[in-house]
N, C-alpha and C positions, 0 to 999 in steps of 0.2 A: 432660609425658606427655599432660594433658588438653587440650593444643593441638591433638593429632594426631587426638583424637576429635572434636573441635570441627569440624574440617575435614570429616571424614567424616559428621558429623551435618548439615552444610550442604550437602554433595553429595548425601545422601539426600533432604532437604527440596527441594533444587533438582531432583532426580530424579522428584519427585512433582509438584511445582508445575508445571514447564515443560509436560510433556504434559496435564496437568490444565487449565490456561489453554488450550492449543492445541485442546482439545476442547471446552471451556465456553464459551469466548469467541465463536465462531461462532455458537453457539445464541442469543447475546443479539444480535448485530450483523447477522446474516444476514436478508435480507428473506424472508417468507414469504406466498407467493401461490398456494397450491395450486389447480390447475384439471385438468380431465379430461385435456388433452393431456399434462401433466408427470407424471401418474399412471400412463400408459400404459407397457407394457413395451418397451424400445428396444433392438433388437440389429442391429449392423452396417449402419444406415441403411435395414433393410428393415422393412416392417409385418410386424407377427407375425398368424399365422392360426390360430386355435384357441387351445388352452391353451399358454403358453410354460413353464410349469414342467414340466420332466423330472426324474424321481427316477433317479439313478446307483446302481449297486450299491457298495456300500462297499468291496467288494474291489478297485474301481480305485483308491480313495484309498490303501488299505494299499499296493498295488503301487507306486503313487507315492512314499509315503513311504520303502519299504524301497529304492527307488531312490536317493532324496535321501539317505538315510543313507550308503549304500556310496558315493554319489559324494562327499560330503564328506570321507568318510574316506579315499578315494582322494587328495584334496586334502593332507591330513595325511601320507600315506605319501610323497607325492613329495619333499619336501625330504629325508627320511630315506634314500629311494633314490639320490638324487644325491649325497649325502655318505656313502654306505655304506663306501666303501673307507678313509675317514679316521675313521670313528667307532670308539671303544673297544668291547671285548667287550661291556660292560655295556649300552651303547646299541644295540648289535646284537641282543642277547638281548630288550630291552625292544620292539624293533621286531618281533621273532618273536612274543612274547607279544601284542603288538596284533594282529597278523595271525591268530594262534590264536583271539583272541576274536572277531574277524571271521568267521572261518570257523564258529565256534560259533553265532554269530547267524544265518548264512546257513543252517546246516543247521536251526535252529530254524524259521526262517521257510519252509525248504522242507518240513518235515513237517507244519507247520501248514497248509501248501496256499496260503500268501499269494503265491507265485509263479505261481499256476495263473491263467491270463488268462480262461478261459471260465468 
């Protein structure tokens, strides 16, 4: 029984160490020679004129996140819709409940004004 937990522990240690090494190792071996040209803002090969920092409204990010969430949930619904005629009634009801939860989330986002662009 403990052998199974040993493997899980090893996987957790590996899951922590591998990204940590990938982040820390370049800091040790990468050359550091900063100069004025490297510190300039670079965008699309064109030199920037004026202040390059522009603040966007948070509303745009929320709109993008709502789109992303519903887009991913559409991917989850596609296999269910393809096999709809072969599914037992339990699976059909689970899909209906899932769609109802999606509609509730959509109504919540709509009432909060997350879908308003301007």
